[in-house]
N, C-alpha and C positions, 0 to 999 in steps of 0.2 A: 207846919204853919202855912196856911193858904193866904197869899198876899192879897190885900184888899185893893180893888180896882179904884183908881183915882181918875176922875173926869177932869176935863180942862178947867171947869169952874172951880175945882178944888186945888188946882196946882199952886195957888198963892199960899195955901197953908203948908205945902210940902215942897216949896221951891228949892230948899237946900238939898233935897235928894239928888238933884241934877249935878250938884258939885261933886258927888261921889263918882260920877261916871265921866267927868270931864277929862281926867288924865288918860283914861283908857281910850276915849274917842280921839284925842290928839295923837297918841302913840300909834294906834291902829291906822288912823287915816293917813298919817305921814309916812310911816315905815312899813305898812302892809298894803293898803289900798292904792296909794300913789304909785309905788313900784309896780303893782299888778297892772294898773291902767297904763302906765308908761310902757310896760312890756307889750301889752296889746297894741298900743300905738306904733311902737318901733318895729313890731313884727312885720309891718307892711312896708318897711324901708330897708334899703341896702345901707347898713350903718356900721361904722367901725368903732363906735363909742366916743368919737371925738368930733372931727370936723367934716367927715364925709357922710352925707345923709341924702339918699335918693329914693323917692317913692317908687315902689315896684309892685304894689298891690298884693296879690296872692302868690307872687312868684316864690317867696320863701317857703310857703306851705306846699306848693306844688313840687318844688325842689326837694323838700323834706319827704314828701310821700314817695318820691322816686329813689330816695337814698336807702340803699340796702343796709348800710352800716347802722342806720337809725332803727330799722325794724329788727335787725339782729340784736341790738341792745335791749329792746323790749322783750324779745324772745328769751334772752338770757335773764332779764329781770324776773319774768314770770317763772322760769325754771328755778332760779334761786328761791323765789317765793314759795314754790311748792315744796322744795327741800326744807326750807325754814319751817314750814308747817309740820313736817315730819320731825323736825328737831324739837318740837314742843312736847313730844312724848316723854323724854327723860325727865323733864321738870315735873310733869304730871305724876309719873311713877314715883319719883323721889318724895313729892309732897304727900302722896297717899301712904307711902311706907313710913314716913315720919309721923303722920297722923295716927297710924295703927300701932305705934310704939305704946306700950302699956304704962311705962313709968313717965311721970311728968318731968323728972329731972333729965331723962334721956331725950325727951322731946325738946326741952329747952336747950340742951347741949347741941343737938343737931341744928336747931334753928340758928344759934349763934355761929356755928361753924359755917353754915351756908351763907351767912351774911359776908364772911371774909372774901369770897370770890367777887361779890358784888362791889366791893370798894376798890378793886383793881380796875383802873380805867381800861375801857375796851381797846383803845389805841395801843396801850402797852401790851395787852395780850396778843394783839395782831403782830406787833413788832417782835415779840418773843417767838411766836410761831414762825414768823418769817426767818428769823435768825437761827433757831435751834431745831425746828421740826422739818422745815421744807428745804434745808440746805442739802445739796445733791450728794456730796461726798461723805459727810459725817452727820447728816441730819438724823434725828431720833426716829422719824417716820420710816425712813429707809432701813435703819438698823433693825427696827421692829419687824418690818416685812421680811428681811433676810433671815433674821434669827428664828422667827416663828414658822418659816416655810410658806408664808402666804404669798411671797413674791413668785414662787413657782406656780402657784395657783393662778395668779394674775397673768403670768406668761402663757399658761395653757388657755385661759379665757381669751386672751388677746389673739392667739392663733385660731381658736375655735370660731370666734365671732368676726375674725378678719378685721381687727382694729387698726391694722397698718403698722404693727411693730412698735406700739407705744411702750410696751414692756418687753424687753429683750433680755435673755439670760446673760448674766454677767454685767449688764449695764444698769447703773443706779439711775432711777428716774429723776429728772430735773423738774421738780414740781412747779417752780416759778419761771423756768426757762423754756419749757416745752409748750408750744401753742395748744397741744392736745390735752395738757394736764393742768393748765392754769385755772380753768373753771372748776376742776375737781378740788384744787387747793382752796378756792374760794368757798367751797362747800364744806371741806373737812376742817378748816381752822376752827379752833374753839371747842373741839371735842372734849367732853360729851354734851356740849351745847346746853348746859344748865344755866338758865338765867335766874339768878337768885331772886330778882323781883317777881318773876313768874311763880317760883316756889313759894315765896312769902304770900303772894296773892291767893294761891290755891289753899294754903294752910289757913289763912284768915277766914276763908269761906267754909272750910271743913270744920273749923272750930264751932260753927253753929249747929252741928249735928249733936243732939242729946245722946248721952251715954245709954239711956234706956233703950234706944233703938237698936244699938249693937248688942245689948244684953238679950233683948227679945229675939234678935237674929240668931244669936248663939244657942238659945233654947230651942229654936226651930230647926237647928242644924244647917243654917244657910252657909254656903261655901264662901271663900274669900272673893271669888270672882263675882258671885251674885251680890255680895255686899258692895262691890265697886259699881256694878251696873245698875243696881236697884236703889242704892242709898246715896253713894258719894257722887257718882257722875251726874245725876239729875240736879244736884245742888250746885255744882261748879260749872254747869254747862254755859251759863251766862258769862262767867269769867273766861272760859275757853273761847267763846265767840268774840268777846272783846279783844283778847290777846291775839286771836286769829286775824282779826281785821288790822290791828296794829302791825302785825308781822308782815302781812302782804303789802300794805301801803308803804311801810318803812323800807321794805326791800326795793320797791319801785322808785321811790323818791330820794333814797339815800345813796351817796357816793363815797362817804368817808372811809369806811373800812376797805372797800375795793381800791380806793386811791392809795391808802397806806400799804396795802398788800401787793398791788400790781403796778402802781404808779399811774400818772395821769394819762399815759398812752394805753392803759388797759392791758398791760402785759404783752408778751410776744404776739405779734399779729393783731393786737387790739382785741383779742378774743374775750377779754374780761371787761369789756366796755358795757356799762349800764347806762340808761338814758341820761341820768344826771351827770355822769362823767363825760358822756358824749357832748352835752351842752357846755360844760366847762371848757372842754378842749376846743370847741368851735369858737367860744367867746374869747378866751385868753391866749390861745396859741394861734388859731387861724384868723383872729380879729374879725370874725363874722358875727357881730353883736346882734344885728337884726335877725339873722338866721337862728342864732341861739335863743332869742326871745320867742321865736316861733316854736322852737323845741319846748321851751318852758310852758307855753300856752297848751300845746298838745299834752304835755305831761300833766298839767293841772286838770285838763278835761278828763283824762283817763283815771286819775286818782279820785276825782269827784264821782265818776261813774262807779268806781269800786266802792266808794263810800255809800252810794245809793243802793248798790247790790247788798252791802252788809246790812243796811237797814231792812231790806226785804228779808234777809235771813233771820234777823232778830225777831221779826213779826211772823215767822213761818207758821208757828203753831196757831196763830189767830186767823190764818187765811182760810178761805173756803176751799173745798176740794177741787173745784174747777180751776181756781187760781193756781193751786199747786201743780195741777196737771199741765196747765198752759206754760208755766215757767219751766217745768221739767222737759216738756216737748221742745221749747225754744232752746234750752241748753243742749239737748240732744242734736238738734238741727245745726247749731253753731259748731258743736264738736265735729260733726261730719264734714262741714265746710272747712273747718280748720285742718283736718286730716287731708282733705282733697287739695288744699292750697299748698301743702308741704311746709308751712311755717307754723310756729307756735304749737307744736305737737304736744308739748307738756301741758299747755293750756287746754288743748283738745282732750287729753286724757283726763284732766281734772274735771272738765265739764261733763264728759261721758260718765264718770263715776258719780258725779252729783245728780245726773239726770235719771239714774236708776231708781225706780219706785220701790225702795226697800220695804216700806210698810206693807205694800201689796204682796210682795214676795214672801215676807214672813207670815202674813195672814194665810196665803195659799198653802204653805208647807205645814202650818199648824193644823189647818183643816184636813190636809192630806194625811198627816200623822194621826189625827183623831179618827178619821174614817178607817185607815188601815188597822188601827188598834182595835176598833169595834169588830172588824171582819175577822181578825186573828183570834180574838177572844171567843167569838162564836164558833169558829172552826176547831179551836183547841179546848173548848169547854169540857170538863170531865163528866163522865156519865154518873148516874145516881149511885151505882155500885162501886165507882172508882174514886178514891180519895186523892185530892191534889197533894203533891209533895210539899212538905214543909221544911224550909231551910232554917236551921237554928244556929245563931252565932252567939257564942258564950260572951257574957258581959266583960270578963277580964280581957279576952282577945280584942273586943271592940274598943275598950278603953286604951289598950296598948297601941292599937292602930291609930286612934285619934291623937294619942300622946306623941307618937312618932311623926305624924303628919304636922302637928302643931310645932314641934321642934324644927322640922325641915322648913316650914313656911317662915318661922321666926328667924332662922339662920339666913334664909334667902333674902328676907327683908333687910336685915342689917348688912349683909354682903352687898346688896344693891346700893344702899345708902353710902357705905364706906368706899366702894369702888368709884362711884360717881364723884364723891367728895374728893377722893385722892386725885382723880384726873383733873377736877376743877381747880385744885390747889397746886397742881404741877407747875404752872407758870410762876406762882409766888415762890415755890421751893427753888426753882432754877434762878430766879431773880436774886434771892438772898444768898444762895451758895456761890454763884458766879461773882457776886459783888465783892467777895473776899479773896479773889484769885487775881494773879497777873496773867498775861496772855499765854505764857509758857505753861502754867498750871491748867489753864482753861483748855488748851489743845491736847494736853496729856490726859486729863480726867475732868471733863466738863460737868458731870452730874454728881460728883462726889466731893465731900469736904476734904481738902488737903491743906497741910501746913507748909509754910507759915501763912497766917492770916494777914491779908493786906488791908488793914483798916484805913490806910491812907487813901484808898479808892473812894471812900465816902467823903473825905475832905476834898478831893479833886472834883467829885461830882457836885458837891455843895457849891464850890466856886464856879463850876460851869453853869449851873441852873438857878443860882440864887436870884438874879434879877428877874428871870422869867417866872420863877416860883412866886415872887412878890407880885408880879403883874397878874398872875392867875388868881391870887388871893384877893387882890383889889377888885378884879372883874367879877369874880364869883360871889364874894360877900356883898358888895354894893348892889350887884344885879339881883341877887336873891332878896335882899331887904326891899328894894324898890318893887320887885315883882309881887311879893307878898302884900305890901301896902296897897299898890294899885289894884291887885286882883281882889283883895278883901273888900275894898271900897266898892268896886263894881259888883261883886257878889251881893253885897248888902242892897245896892240899888235894885238889882233884878229880883231879889227874894223878898224884900220887905213889903213893897207895894207894887202893883201893876200900874206904873206911871204911863202917861201918854208917850208914845214913841218907844217905849221899852221893848215891845215885841220886835219892832224893826231893828233896833240896836242889837238885840239878842240874836236874831237871824244873821245879822252882819258878822257877829263874832263866830257863829257856827260855821259860816262860809270860810272864815279864816282857819278854822280847825281842819277843814277838808283840803285847803290849798297848801301844796308843798312849798315850804319856805325857799328851798333851793331853786324853784322855778322862777322866783323873782329876784334872784341874786344879781343878775346882770344890771337891770335898771336900779336896784338898790345900791350897787357899787357906784353908779354914776350919780345918784342922789347924794350919797355921802361925799363924793368928790366935789359936787357943787356946794355943799355945806361946809367944806374944808374940814371934814371929820376923818378923812382917810389917814391912816397911820397914827391913830390916837386910841387910847384905851376907852375914851368916852363913847366912841361909836360902838364898840363891842358891848359896853354896859347898856346903852340905850336900845340897841337892836335886840340884845338878849332879853331885856325887860319887855319889849314890845311883843316878841314871839312867845316868851315863857308865860306871860300873863293869860294867854288864851286858854290853855289847859287848866291853869290854876283857877280861873274864874269858873270854869265848868264844874270843877270839884267843890270849890268853896260855896257855890250857890246851893248845892244840895245840902251842905252842912247848915247854912243859915236857914234854909227852909225847914229843917228838922228841929229848930229851936222852938219851944212852946210859945204860942202867941200870947199867952197870959203874962209872960215876963215883959213883953213890949207894952201891953196894955197897962200894966201896973206902972211902968216907967212913964208912960204918957200921962197917966193920972197925976203922977208926982211932978209933972211939968218938964220932963226931960225932952230935949230936942233930939234929932236923929244923930247928931255927933255924940251926944252924951249916951244915947242908947248903944251906939257902937262901942263906946269906951267901957261902959259898966255892965253890958250884957254879952255882946258878941265876943270881944277880945278875951275876957276871962275863960270863956267856954271853948275858945278856938285853939288852945295850946296843942292838943294832939294832932289836929288836922293841919295846922300851920307847920308843925314839925315834920309831918309826912311830906307835904307839898314843898316845904323849904329844902329838905334833904334831896328830894328828886330834882328840884330846880338847880341846886348847888352842883350836884353831880353832872347834870346836863351842861351847865355853863363851864364847869371845870374840864370836861372831856371834849368840848367842842374844839375842833381844829380846822375845819374847812373854811369857815368865815374868817378867822384870824389869818389863815394862810393866804387869803386873797387880799385883805384890806390892810395888813400890817407889813411894812417893808423894813423898818428899822429893827435890827436884831436886838437892841436894848429894850424894845417894847413887845417882844414876842411873848405870848403865853407859854406855859411850860410844855404843853402838848406839842406845839409847833416846834419848840426848841428841841425836844426829844426826837421828833421826826427828822429834823435837820441833822442832828448828831448821828442818828442811826443810819443816815444815808451817806455818811462819809466813807471814803474808800478804805482808809486804815482805821480800824476800830480798836479802842482800848476797852475790852469787854468788861473788866471789873468796874471802872468808873461809869460805864454806860448802864450796867445793871443797878449800880448804886443810885444812879440818877432816876431810873425807873422806880426804885423803891421810895426815894425821897418824894417823888411826884405822887405817890399813893398815900403818904403819911397824913396829909391834911384831911383826906376823906376818911381815913381810919379814925382819926381823932374826932371828927364830926360824928361818926357813927357811935363811938363810945359814949358821947355825951347826949346823943339824941335817940339812942336805940329804943328806949322805953317809949318815947313819944311816937317814934316811927311805927313800931309794932302796934301800939294802941290805936293809932290812926287807921291802920289797915284793919284791925279787928273790929273797930266801931263802924266800918263801912265807908271809910274815906274813899276807897277805890270801888266804885259800884259797877256791876256788870251791866 
């Protein structure tokens, strides 16, 4: 449906349209733009967030540019971003393997099983890895390295490349206590790095491939690799680009998982400090609020630049040849300068790889191969009296070879799916098993089920986290309902008609999509303090709605635009106003997409712990994620109740998925998430 353009003279007939956008304008202006402008203003001051405020001009920015810790934090963020790009491969491989399963029941079973890791909050997975896998003396990672013999390989590699004795024979690596290994721990956690959302997104796109194409490919004898490169990969390229952009930007602007894994100090020596963590430390530990605001401005500028670069990548196929060559040449020049400077070498490698003209190289070798083939055919052409040898393969042998190959590929496919699934479910397995143990049983056999079962651990955990569990339910349910209401109203405003000022307002929302929320955290903290909202659940609900509606509006607008215009025209003929059209047309059709957006928003608000960690001080008002983080940090741990608490914190999301699974998957299939 193409929205009709409304001129100023016609606004009187559609004035109620502006009522749909008023809540969005208020929330974004107050809790997004005001903190952003306040951050710009205070970045020119020496400010402690309270009574000391002295104008210093560009001193904070000059001080920031000279700060080596700041640049190291960005270098680490780009390094982690590049590794996170590599982590997208397992999700893609699993999605293709599931899609290639011939039985519909098997496909459905795998889909449901891969939803289970998605419902486990990311913070809980980090805490399990921190407690079980990275522990120096009895951690599973060290046990695996020693039992498999890989540790001896690492010792040899350490000696060969002169790493300085990171891995020494007989010494178990302290992954979270060694300055040289803390970054490796930040990369390794979550193996095999299968994001269930990514898997479901790829599968939703792969479902659009007609079976006739695969049947024709089988008749032509197309290999499994050619099916991937020629059929499947072109279809999901847009989804890969979209997820790629999200991965890089989220790595740079996020500090949550690093904070949970390494602490606010960034681990030993601060080696795991990313830019957002650097900003939080300057603001709330060093009390340099003005300096922290300058960090937020620089962080915003870099993220927006990356967003612009991502837009260029999405339009790559539509560019002219000279534009492509110019961009590749600029990328090559920047990569050389990066190597020369000695910093951001990971970024330099990525730019160097991106600057290679792959299409020209492929074209050159194809021509070379064709020319050599012609030359050899001429030189080896048989004479008139000489017959060319004929190789005959019997049909039964050919069928046997094809059958064996098919069996091997099918076995490899299921092995890949089951291995990745087993590793993804490992945190859930440990959580359930350990929740039934006391500390003695845990230290004796942490990964196996032992009797007697201590069900009282669940009672203890319930008593520990019940208030915080209720707080999270109130925040997530209320915030999700408000987000869906406000976002659907705004989406209707933007999609139904092209009202005056609508383009300006849409661009204002797009800017907020690019702006990292954590960059405005310092001025937002002071705004909430001035409004007497600190240490209240209301502030988490309002701020969550304000930030969550931005992505929801973007998705829901595409849905409203796809509704046939004839339905609205018929409603107008019957005398329905815009509120009635929303009620009788949009809402009945919006079930699947609202289910998808609602589930994603609920999970996001349920898993958030950085904002509550900063604005909530009363332990009775803490959300469950912050409460679990606090309990996990205690010196003496009761492992059974702790793991039972982790499981209880996951139950609400599991219940949510049970009742909304059909809506969620239908929303993905119908194109709710567009590349």
